[in-house]
mmCIF file of the N, C-alpha and C atoms, coordinates in Angstrom:
data_MODEL
# 
_entry.id   MODEL 
# 
loop_
_atom_site.group_PDB 
_atom_site.id 
_atom_site.type_symbol 
_atom_site.label_atom_id 
_atom_site.label_alt_id 
_atom_site.label_comp_id 
_atom_site.label_asym_id 
_atom_site.label_entity_id 
_atom_site.label_seq_id 
_atom_site.pdbx_PDB_ins_code 
_atom_site.Cartn_x 
_atom_site.Cartn_y 
_atom_site.Cartn_z 
_atom_site.occupancy 
_atom_site.B_iso_or_equiv 
_atom_site.pdbx_formal_charge 
_atom_site.auth_seq_id 
_atom_site.auth_comp_id 
_atom_site.auth_asym_id 
_atom_site.auth_atom_id 
_atom_site.pdbx_PDB_model_num 
ATOM 1   N N  . UNK A 1 1  ? 0.830   -1.177 0.000   1.00 0.00 ? 1  UNK A N  1 
ATOM 2   C CA . UNK A 1 1  ? 0.000   0.000  0.000   1.00 0.00 ? 1  UNK A CA 1 
ATOM 3   C C  . UNK A 1 1  ? 0.884   1.253  0.000   1.00 0.00 ? 1  UNK A C  1 
ATOM 4   N N  . UNK A 1 2  ? 0.398   2.288  -0.624  1.00 0.00 ? 2  UNK A N  1 
ATOM 5   C CA . UNK A 1 2  ? 1.150   3.545  -0.674  1.00 0.00 ? 2  UNK A CA 1 
ATOM 6   C C  . UNK A 1 2  ? 1.085   4.255  0.669   1.00 0.00 ? 2  UNK A C  1 
ATOM 7   N N  . UNK A 1 3  ? 2.157   4.890  1.019   1.00 0.00 ? 3  UNK A N  1 
ATOM 8   C CA . UNK A 1 3  ? 2.090   5.738  2.201   1.00 0.00 ? 3  UNK A CA 1 
ATOM 9   C C  . UNK A 1 3  ? 1.578   7.113  1.787   1.00 0.00 ? 3  UNK A C  1 
ATOM 10  N N  . UNK A 1 4  ? 1.279   7.942  2.731   1.00 0.00 ? 4  UNK A N  1 
ATOM 11  C CA . UNK A 1 4  ? 0.643   9.231  2.473   1.00 0.00 ? 4  UNK A CA 1 
ATOM 12  C C  . UNK A 1 4  ? 1.539   10.170 1.669   1.00 0.00 ? 4  UNK A C  1 
ATOM 13  N N  . UNK A 1 5  ? 2.821   10.181 1.944   1.00 0.00 ? 5  UNK A N  1 
ATOM 14  C CA . UNK A 1 5  ? 3.730   11.086 1.236   1.00 0.00 ? 5  UNK A CA 1 
ATOM 15  C C  . UNK A 1 5  ? 3.863   10.712 -0.234  1.00 0.00 ? 5  UNK A C  1 
ATOM 16  N N  . UNK A 1 6  ? 3.943   9.428  -0.511  1.00 0.00 ? 6  UNK A N  1 
ATOM 17  C CA . UNK A 1 6  ? 4.040   8.989  -1.908  1.00 0.00 ? 6  UNK A CA 1 
ATOM 18  C C  . UNK A 1 6  ? 2.763   9.328  -2.667  1.00 0.00 ? 6  UNK A C  1 
ATOM 19  N N  . UNK A 1 7  ? 1.626   9.079  -2.017  1.00 0.00 ? 7  UNK A N  1 
ATOM 20  C CA . UNK A 1 7  ? 0.351   9.388  -2.653  1.00 0.00 ? 7  UNK A CA 1 
ATOM 21  C C  . UNK A 1 7  ? 0.235   10.889 -2.925  1.00 0.00 ? 7  UNK A C  1 
ATOM 22  N N  . UNK A 1 8  ? 0.650   11.699 -1.969  1.00 0.00 ? 8  UNK A N  1 
ATOM 23  C CA . UNK A 1 8  ? 0.601   13.154 -2.142  1.00 0.00 ? 8  UNK A CA 1 
ATOM 24  C C  . UNK A 1 8  ? 1.520   13.599 -3.289  1.00 0.00 ? 8  UNK A C  1 
ATOM 25  N N  . UNK A 1 9  ? 2.691   12.989 -3.403  1.00 0.00 ? 9  UNK A N  1 
ATOM 26  C CA . UNK A 1 9  ? 3.623   13.339 -4.480  1.00 0.00 ? 9  UNK A CA 1 
ATOM 27  C C  . UNK A 1 9  ? 3.041   12.983 -5.842  1.00 0.00 ? 9  UNK A C  1 
ATOM 28  N N  . UNK A 1 10 ? 2.426   11.810 -5.944  1.00 0.00 ? 10 UNK A N  1 
ATOM 29  C CA . UNK A 1 10 ? 1.814   11.391 -7.211  1.00 0.00 ? 10 UNK A CA 1 
ATOM 30  C C  . UNK A 1 10 ? 0.648   12.305 -7.558  1.00 0.00 ? 10 UNK A C  1 
ATOM 31  N N  . UNK A 1 11 ? -0.165  12.635 -6.573  1.00 0.00 ? 11 UNK A N  1 
ATOM 32  C CA . UNK A 1 11 ? -1.312  13.515 -6.802  1.00 0.00 ? 11 UNK A CA 1 
ATOM 33  C C  . UNK A 1 11 ? -0.858  14.904 -7.251  1.00 0.00 ? 11 UNK A C  1 
ATOM 34  N N  . UNK A 1 12 ? 0.173   15.438 -6.626  1.00 0.00 ? 12 UNK A N  1 
ATOM 35  C CA . UNK A 1 12 ? 0.697   16.750 -6.997  1.00 0.00 ? 12 UNK A CA 1 
ATOM 36  C C  . UNK A 1 12 ? 1.255   16.733 -8.416  1.00 0.00 ? 12 UNK A C  1 
ATOM 37  N N  . UNK A 1 13 ? 1.948   15.671 -8.768  1.00 0.00 ? 13 UNK A N  1 
ATOM 38  C CA . UNK A 1 13 ? 2.489   15.543 -10.124 1.00 0.00 ? 13 UNK A CA 1 
ATOM 39  C C  . UNK A 1 13 ? 1.368   15.478 -11.152 1.00 0.00 ? 13 UNK A C  1 
ATOM 40  N N  . UNK A 1 14 ? 0.325   14.727 -10.844 1.00 0.00 ? 14 UNK A N  1 
ATOM 41  C CA . UNK A 1 14 ? -0.807  14.612 -11.765 1.00 0.00 ? 14 UNK A CA 1 
ATOM 42  C C  . UNK A 1 14 ? -1.488  15.966 -11.955 1.00 0.00 ? 14 UNK A C  1 
ATOM 43  N N  . UNK A 1 15 ? -1.649  16.704 -10.875 1.00 0.00 ? 15 UNK A N  1 
ATOM 44  C CA . UNK A 1 15 ? -2.286  18.025 -10.972 1.00 0.00 ? 15 UNK A CA 1 
ATOM 45  C C  . UNK A 1 15 ? -1.448  18.982 -11.813 1.00 0.00 ? 15 UNK A C  1 
ATOM 46  N N  . UNK A 1 16 ? -0.151  18.989 -11.562 1.00 0.00 ? 16 UNK A N  1 
ATOM 47  C CA . UNK A 1 16 ? 0.703   19.905 -12.321 1.00 0.00 ? 16 UNK A CA 1 
ATOM 48  C C  . UNK A 1 16 ? 0.748   19.515 -13.799 1.00 0.00 ? 16 UNK A C  1 
ATOM 49  N N  . UNK A 1 17 ? 0.694   18.210 -14.083 1.00 0.00 ? 17 UNK A N  1 
ATOM 50  C CA . UNK A 1 17 ? 0.663   17.763 -15.477 1.00 0.00 ? 17 UNK A CA 1 
ATOM 51  C C  . UNK A 1 17 ? -0.615  18.224 -16.160 1.00 0.00 ? 17 UNK A C  1 
ATOM 52  N N  . UNK A 1 18 ? -1.741  18.102 -15.459 1.00 0.00 ? 18 UNK A N  1 
ATOM 53  C CA . UNK A 1 18 ? -3.016  18.553 -16.024 1.00 0.00 ? 18 UNK A CA 1 
ATOM 54  C C  . UNK A 1 18 ? -3.007  20.053 -16.281 1.00 0.00 ? 18 UNK A C  1 
ATOM 55  N N  . UNK A 1 19 ? -2.475  20.808 -15.326 1.00 0.00 ? 19 UNK A N  1 
ATOM 56  C CA . UNK A 1 19 ? -2.407  22.265 -15.502 1.00 0.00 ? 19 UNK A CA 1 
ATOM 57  C C  . UNK A 1 19 ? -1.506  22.631 -16.675 1.00 0.00 ? 19 UNK A C  1 
ATOM 58  N N  . UNK A 1 20 ? -0.394  21.933 -16.782 1.00 0.00 ? 20 UNK A N  1 
ATOM 59  C CA . UNK A 1 20 ? 0.534   22.212 -17.886 1.00 0.00 ? 20 UNK A CA 1 
ATOM 60  C C  . UNK A 1 20 ? -0.118  21.927 -19.227 1.00 0.00 ? 20 UNK A C  1 
ATOM 61  N N  . UNK A 1 21 ? -0.819  20.820 -19.318 1.00 0.00 ? 21 UNK A N  1 
ATOM 62  C CA . UNK A 1 21 ? -1.505  20.488 -20.573 1.00 0.00 ? 21 UNK A CA 1 
ATOM 63  C C  . UNK A 1 21 ? -2.573  21.513 -20.902 1.00 0.00 ? 21 UNK A C  1 
ATOM 64  N N  . UNK A 1 22 ? -3.289  21.974 -19.894 1.00 0.00 ? 22 UNK A N  1 
ATOM 65  C CA . UNK A 1 22 ? -4.317  22.996 -20.123 1.00 0.00 ? 22 UNK A CA 1 
ATOM 66  C C  . UNK A 1 22 ? -3.683  24.301 -20.596 1.00 0.00 ? 22 UNK A C  1 
ATOM 67  N N  . UNK A 1 23 ? -2.546  24.668 -20.004 1.00 0.00 ? 23 UNK A N  1 
ATOM 68  C CA . UNK A 1 23 ? -1.867  25.896 -20.427 1.00 0.00 ? 23 UNK A CA 1 
ATOM 69  C C  . UNK A 1 23 ? -1.351  25.785 -21.854 1.00 0.00 ? 23 UNK A C  1 
ATOM 70  N N  . UNK A 1 24 ? -0.822  24.624 -22.212 1.00 0.00 ? 24 UNK A N  1 
ATOM 71  C CA . UNK A 1 24 ? -0.332  24.426 -23.577 1.00 0.00 ? 24 UNK A CA 1 
ATOM 72  C C  . UNK A 1 24 ? -1.492  24.483 -24.561 1.00 0.00 ? 24 UNK A C  1 
ATOM 73  N N  . UNK A 1 25 ? -2.619  23.872 -24.205 1.00 0.00 ? 25 UNK A N  1 
ATOM 74  C CA . UNK A 1 25 ? -3.792  23.908 -25.085 1.00 0.00 ? 25 UNK A CA 1 
ATOM 75  C C  . UNK A 1 25 ? -4.295  25.342 -25.260 1.00 0.00 ? 25 UNK A C  1 
ATOM 76  N N  . UNK A 1 26 ? -4.320  26.113 -24.180 1.00 0.00 ? 26 UNK A N  1 
ATOM 77  C CA . UNK A 1 26 ? -4.760  27.511 -24.273 1.00 0.00 ? 26 UNK A CA 1 
ATOM 78  C C  . UNK A 1 26 ? -3.798  28.326 -25.125 1.00 0.00 ? 26 UNK A C  1 
ATOM 79  N N  . UNK A 1 27 ? -2.511  28.070 -24.980 1.00 0.00 ? 27 UNK A N  1 
ATOM 80  C CA . UNK A 1 27 ? -1.523  28.782 -25.787 1.00 0.00 ? 27 UNK A CA 1 
ATOM 81  C C  . UNK A 1 27 ? -1.667  28.434 -27.262 1.00 0.00 ? 27 UNK A C  1 
ATOM 82  N N  . UNK A 1 28 ? -1.879  27.161 -27.565 1.00 0.00 ? 28 UNK A N  1 
ATOM 83  C CA . UNK A 1 28 ? -2.088  26.761 -28.964 1.00 0.00 ? 28 UNK A CA 1 
ATOM 84  C C  . UNK A 1 28 ? -3.319  27.425 -29.549 1.00 0.00 ? 28 UNK A C  1 
ATOM 85  N N  . UNK A 1 29 ? -4.392  27.467 -28.759 1.00 0.00 ? 29 UNK A N  1 
ATOM 86  C CA . UNK A 1 29 ? -5.628  28.103 -29.228 1.00 0.00 ? 29 UNK A CA 1 
ATOM 87  C C  . UNK A 1 29 ? -5.395  29.589 -29.496 1.00 0.00 ? 29 UNK A C  1 
ATOM 88  N N  . UNK A 1 30 ? -4.673  30.253 -28.600 1.00 0.00 ? 30 UNK A N  1 
ATOM 89  C CA . UNK A 1 30 ? -4.389  31.685 -28.785 1.00 0.00 ? 30 UNK A CA 1 
ATOM 90  C C  . UNK A 1 30 ? -3.519  31.929 -30.012 1.00 0.00 ? 30 UNK A C  1 
ATOM 91  N N  . UNK A 1 31 ? -2.505  31.103 -30.205 1.00 0.00 ? 31 UNK A N  1 
ATOM 92  C CA . UNK A 1 31 ? -1.646  31.242 -31.384 1.00 0.00 ? 31 UNK A CA 1 
ATOM 93  C C  . UNK A 1 31 ? -2.458  31.024 -32.652 1.00 0.00 ? 31 UNK A C  1 
ATOM 94  N N  . UNK A 1 32 ? -3.350  30.030 -32.637 1.00 0.00 ? 32 UNK A N  1 
ATOM 95  C CA . UNK A 1 32 ? -4.191  29.763 -33.810 1.00 0.00 ? 32 UNK A CA 1 
ATOM 96  C C  . UNK A 1 32 ? -5.100  30.948 -34.105 1.00 0.00 ? 32 UNK A C  1 
ATOM 97  N N  . UNK A 1 33 ? -5.700  31.533 -33.069 1.00 0.00 ? 33 UNK A N  1 
ATOM 98  C CA . UNK A 1 33 ? -6.572  32.695 -33.271 1.00 0.00 ? 33 UNK A CA 1 
ATOM 99  C C  . UNK A 1 33 ? -5.789  33.884 -33.826 1.00 0.00 ? 33 UNK A C  1 
ATOM 100 N N  . UNK A 1 34 ? -4.604  34.116 -33.293 1.00 0.00 ? 34 UNK A N  1 
ATOM 101 C CA . UNK A 1 34 ? -3.765  35.210 -33.805 1.00 0.00 ? 34 UNK A CA 1 
ATOM 102 C C  . UNK A 1 34 ? -3.372  34.970 -35.253 1.00 0.00 ? 34 UNK A C  1 
ATOM 103 N N  . UNK A 1 35 ? -3.036  33.730 -35.578 1.00 0.00 ? 35 UNK A N  1 
ATOM 104 C CA . UNK A 1 35 ? -2.649  33.391 -36.951 1.00 0.00 ? 35 UNK A CA 1 
ATOM 105 C C  . UNK A 1 35 ? -3.826  33.586 -37.903 1.00 0.00 ? 35 UNK A C  1 
ATOM 106 N N  . UNK A 1 36 ? -5.032  33.183 -37.505 1.00 0.00 ? 36 UNK A N  1 
ATOM 107 C CA . UNK A 1 36 ? -6.211  33.352 -38.356 1.00 0.00 ? 36 UNK A CA 1 
ATOM 108 C C  . UNK A 1 36 ? -6.513  34.837 -38.553 1.00 0.00 ? 36 UNK A C  1 
ATOM 109 N N  . UNK A 1 37 ? -6.346  35.640 -37.508 1.00 0.00 ? 37 UNK A N  1 
ATOM 110 C CA . UNK A 1 37 ? -6.558  37.085 -37.625 1.00 0.00 ? 37 UNK A CA 1 
ATOM 111 C C  . UNK A 1 37 ? -5.558  37.696 -38.605 1.00 0.00 ? 37 UNK A C  1 
ATOM 112 N N  . UNK A 1 38 ? -4.311  37.278 -38.508 1.00 0.00 ? 38 UNK A N  1 
ATOM 113 C CA . UNK A 1 38 ? -3.266  37.766 -39.414 1.00 0.00 ? 38 UNK A CA 1 
ATOM 114 C C  . UNK A 1 38 ? -3.568  37.355 -40.855 1.00 0.00 ? 38 UNK A C  1 
ATOM 115 N N  . UNK A 1 39 ? -3.946  36.109 -41.065 1.00 0.00 ? 39 UNK A N  1 
ATOM 116 C CA . UNK A 1 39 ? -4.242  35.630 -42.417 1.00 0.00 ? 39 UNK A CA 1 
ATOM 117 C C  . UNK A 1 39 ? -5.449  36.349 -43.007 1.00 0.00 ? 39 UNK A C  1 
ATOM 118 N N  . UNK A 1 40 ? -6.466  36.605 -42.186 1.00 0.00 ? 40 UNK A N  1 
ATOM 119 C CA . UNK A 1 40 ? -7.639  37.320 -42.683 1.00 0.00 ? 40 UNK A CA 1 
ATOM 120 C C  . UNK A 1 40 ? -7.253  38.724 -43.141 1.00 0.00 ? 40 UNK A C  1 
ATOM 121 N N  . UNK A 1 41 ? -6.460  39.412 -42.338 1.00 0.00 ? 41 UNK A N  1 
ATOM 122 C CA . UNK A 1 41 ? -6.019  40.760 -42.719 1.00 0.00 ? 41 UNK A CA 1 
ATOM 123 C C  . UNK A 1 41 ? -5.186  40.718 -43.991 1.00 0.00 ? 41 UNK A C  1 
ATOM 124 N N  . UNK A 1 42 ? -4.340  39.715 -44.130 1.00 0.00 ? 42 UNK A N  1 
ATOM 125 C CA . UNK A 1 42 ? -3.510  39.583 -45.331 1.00 0.00 ? 42 UNK A CA 1 
ATOM 126 C C  . UNK A 1 42 ? -4.377  39.346 -46.561 1.00 0.00 ? 42 UNK A C  1 
ATOM 127 N N  . UNK A 1 43 ? -5.374  38.480 -46.441 1.00 0.00 ? 43 UNK A N  1 
ATOM 128 C CA . UNK A 1 43 ? -6.248  38.207 -47.581 1.00 0.00 ? 43 UNK A CA 1 
ATOM 129 C C  . UNK A 1 43 ? -7.077  39.426 -47.969 1.00 0.00 ? 43 UNK A C  1 
ATOM 130 N N  . UNK A 1 44 ? -7.516  40.192 -46.979 1.00 0.00 ? 44 UNK A N  1 
ATOM 131 C CA . UNK A 1 44 ? -8.264  41.417 -47.284 1.00 0.00 ? 44 UNK A CA 1 
ATOM 132 C C  . UNK A 1 44 ? -7.373  42.402 -48.030 1.00 0.00 ? 44 UNK A C  1 
ATOM 133 N N  . UNK A 1 45 ? -6.110  42.536 -47.603 1.00 0.00 ? 45 UNK A N  1 
ATOM 134 C CA . UNK A 1 45 ? -5.186  43.436 -48.308 1.00 0.00 ? 45 UNK A CA 1 
ATOM 135 C C  . UNK A 1 45 ? -4.954  42.967 -49.738 1.00 0.00 ? 45 UNK A C  1 
ATOM 136 N N  . UNK A 1 46 ? -4.762  41.676 -49.934 1.00 0.00 ? 46 UNK A N  1 
ATOM 137 C CA . UNK A 1 46 ? -4.533  41.144 -51.285 1.00 0.00 ? 46 UNK A CA 1 
ATOM 138 C C  . UNK A 1 46 ? -5.752  41.398 -52.156 1.00 0.00 ? 46 UNK A C  1 
ATOM 139 N N  . UNK A 1 47 ? -6.944  41.124 -51.606 1.00 0.00 ? 47 UNK A N  1 
ATOM 140 C CA . UNK A 1 47 ? -8.163  41.335 -52.384 1.00 0.00 ? 47 UNK A CA 1 
ATOM 141 C C  . UNK A 1 47 ? -8.313  42.806 -52.746 1.00 0.00 ? 47 UNK A C  1 
ATOM 142 N N  . UNK A 1 48 ? -7.982  43.692 -51.825 1.00 0.00 ? 48 UNK A N  1 
ATOM 143 C CA . UNK A 1 48 ? -8.072  45.124 -52.108 1.00 0.00 ? 48 UNK A CA 1 
ATOM 144 C C  . UNK A 1 48 ? -7.122  45.510 -53.239 1.00 0.00 ? 48 UNK A C  1 
ATOM 145 N N  . UNK A 1 49 ? -5.889  45.025 -53.178 1.00 0.00 ? 49 UNK A N  1 
ATOM 146 C CA . UNK A 1 49 ? -4.917  45.380 -54.217 1.00 0.00 ? 49 UNK A CA 1 
ATOM 147 C C  . UNK A 1 49 ? -5.306  44.808 -55.578 1.00 0.00 ? 49 UNK A C  1 
ATOM 148 N N  . UNK A 1 50 ? -5.967  43.665 -55.596 1.00 0.00 ? 50 UNK A N  1 
ATOM 149 C CA . UNK A 1 50 ? -6.403  43.092 -56.867 1.00 0.00 ? 50 UNK A CA 1 
ATOM 150 C C  . UNK A 1 50 ? -7.592  43.851 -57.445 1.00 0.00 ? 50 UNK A C  1 
ATOM 151 N N  . UNK A 1 51 ? -8.487  44.308 -56.581 1.00 0.00 ? 51 UNK A N  1 
ATOM 152 C CA . UNK A 1 51 ? -9.706  44.963 -57.057 1.00 0.00 ? 51 UNK A CA 1 
ATOM 153 C C  . UNK A 1 51 ? -9.540  46.454 -57.314 1.00 0.00 ? 51 UNK A C  1 
ATOM 154 N N  . UNK A 1 52 ? -8.605  47.093 -56.665 1.00 0.00 ? 52 UNK A N  1 
ATOM 155 C CA . UNK A 1 52 ? -8.500  48.542 -56.785 1.00 0.00 ? 52 UNK A CA 1 
ATOM 156 C C  . UNK A 1 52 ? -8.150  48.966 -58.210 1.00 0.00 ? 52 UNK A C  1 
ATOM 157 N N  . UNK A 1 53 ? -7.429  48.156 -58.942 1.00 0.00 ? 53 UNK A N  1 
ATOM 158 C CA . UNK A 1 53 ? -7.077  48.510 -60.319 1.00 0.00 ? 53 UNK A CA 1 
ATOM 159 C C  . UNK A 1 53 ? -8.292  48.448 -61.244 1.00 0.00 ? 53 UNK A C  1 
ATOM 160 N N  . UNK A 1 54 ? -9.296  47.661 -60.892 1.00 0.00 ? 54 UNK A N  1 
ATOM 161 C CA . UNK A 1 54 ? -10.488 47.527 -61.738 1.00 0.00 ? 54 UNK A CA 1 
ATOM 162 C C  . UNK A 1 54 ? -11.467 48.683 -61.554 1.00 0.00 ? 54 UNK A C  1 
ATOM 163 N N  . UNK A 1 55 ? -11.375 49.398 -60.466 1.00 0.00 ? 55 UNK A N  1 
ATOM 164 C CA . UNK A 1 55 ? -12.318 50.475 -60.185 1.00 0.00 ? 55 UNK A CA 1 
ATOM 165 C C  . UNK A 1 55 ? -11.848 51.771 -60.827 1.00 0.00 ? 55 UNK A C  1 
ATOM 166 N N  . UNK A 1 56 ? -12.814 52.528 -61.298 1.00 0.00 ? 56 UNK A N  1 
ATOM 167 C CA . UNK A 1 56 ? -12.453 53.829 -61.858 1.00 0.00 ? 56 UNK A CA 1 
ATOM 168 C C  . UNK A 1 56 ? -12.311 54.843 -60.723 1.00 0.00 ? 56 UNK A C  1 
ATOM 169 N N  . UNK A 1 57 ? -11.712 55.970 -61.047 1.00 0.00 ? 57 UNK A N  1 
ATOM 170 C CA . UNK A 1 57 ? -11.528 57.006 -60.036 1.00 0.00 ? 57 UNK A CA 1 
ATOM 171 C C  . UNK A 1 57 ? -12.891 57.487 -59.552 1.00 0.00 ? 57 UNK A C  1 
ATOM 172 N N  . UNK A 1 58 ? -13.053 57.741 -58.275 1.00 0.00 ? 58 UNK A N  1 
ATOM 173 C CA . UNK A 1 58 ? -14.369 58.137 -57.753 1.00 0.00 ? 58 UNK A CA 1 
ATOM 174 C C  . UNK A 1 58 ? -14.886 59.448 -58.325 1.00 0.00 ? 58 UNK A C  1 
ATOM 175 N N  . UNK A 1 59 ? -14.019 60.377 -58.678 1.00 0.00 ? 59 UNK A N  1 
ATOM 176 C CA . UNK A 1 59 ? -14.521 61.665 -59.176 1.00 0.00 ? 59 UNK A CA 1 
ATOM 177 C C  . UNK A 1 59 ? -15.071 61.570 -60.592 1.00 0.00 ? 59 UNK A C  1 
ATOM 178 N N  . UNK A 1 60 ? -14.729 60.520 -61.347 1.00 0.00 ? 60 UNK A N  1 
ATOM 179 C CA . UNK A 1 60 ? -15.263 60.357 -62.700 1.00 0.00 ? 60 UNK A CA 1 
ATOM 180 C C  . UNK A 1 60 ? -16.145 59.122 -62.820 1.00 0.00 ? 60 UNK A C  1 
ATOM 181 N N  . UNK A 1 61 ? -16.364 58.418 -61.751 1.00 0.00 ? 61 UNK A N  1 
ATOM 182 C CA . UNK A 1 61 ? -17.171 57.193 -61.800 1.00 0.00 ? 61 UNK A CA 1 
ATOM 183 C C  . UNK A 1 61 ? -18.650 57.545 -61.898 1.00 0.00 ? 61 UNK A C  1 
ATOM 184 N N  . UNK A 1 62 ? -19.402 56.823 -62.749 1.00 0.00 ? 62 UNK A N  1 
ATOM 185 C CA . UNK A 1 62 ? -20.830 57.134 -62.895 1.00 0.00 ? 62 UNK A CA 1 
ATOM 186 C C  . UNK A 1 62 ? -21.635 56.887 -61.623 1.00 0.00 ? 62 UNK A C  1 
ATOM 187 N N  . UNK A 1 63 ? -21.218 55.965 -60.801 1.00 0.00 ? 63 UNK A N  1 
ATOM 188 C CA . UNK A 1 63 ? -21.986 55.683 -59.591 1.00 0.00 ? 63 UNK A CA 1 
ATOM 189 C C  . UNK A 1 63 ? -21.889 56.818 -58.577 1.00 0.00 ? 63 UNK A C  1 
ATOM 190 N N  . UNK A 1 64 ? -20.952 57.738 -58.749 1.00 0.00 ? 64 UNK A N  1 
ATOM 191 C CA . UNK A 1 64 ? -20.843 58.871 -57.832 1.00 0.00 ? 64 UNK A CA 1 
ATOM 192 C C  . UNK A 1 64 ? -21.909 59.930 -58.116 1.00 0.00 ? 64 UNK A C  1 
ATOM 193 N N  . UNK A 1 65 ? -22.547 59.880 -59.279 1.00 0.00 ? 65 UNK A N  1 
ATOM 194 C CA . UNK A 1 65 ? -23.548 60.885 -59.652 1.00 0.00 ? 65 UNK A CA 1 
ATOM 195 C C  . UNK A 1 65 ? -24.961 60.481 -59.273 1.00 0.00 ? 65 UNK A C  1 
ATOM 196 N N  . UNK A 1 66 ? -25.087 59.409 -58.564 1.00 0.00 ? 66 UNK A N  1 
ATOM 197 C CA . UNK A 1 66 ? -26.431 58.937 -58.176 1.00 0.00 ? 66 UNK A CA 1 
ATOM 198 C C  . UNK A 1 66 ? -26.975 59.787 -57.059 1.00 0.00 ? 66 UNK A C  1 
# 
């Protein structure tokens, strides 16, 4: 049978392992969210640069006279 000190050491190790795994999971989630935010901004910039050449100048565009 385990004595109290050994059981306490195993329990403490298990708790710290669980906390560490939770912290790593939270960090991965945060990194993923930051990466998705960065990629979204990059795609919006690319789309803007691709579309801006197709638009006419606003001062001569017919839709400005509506």
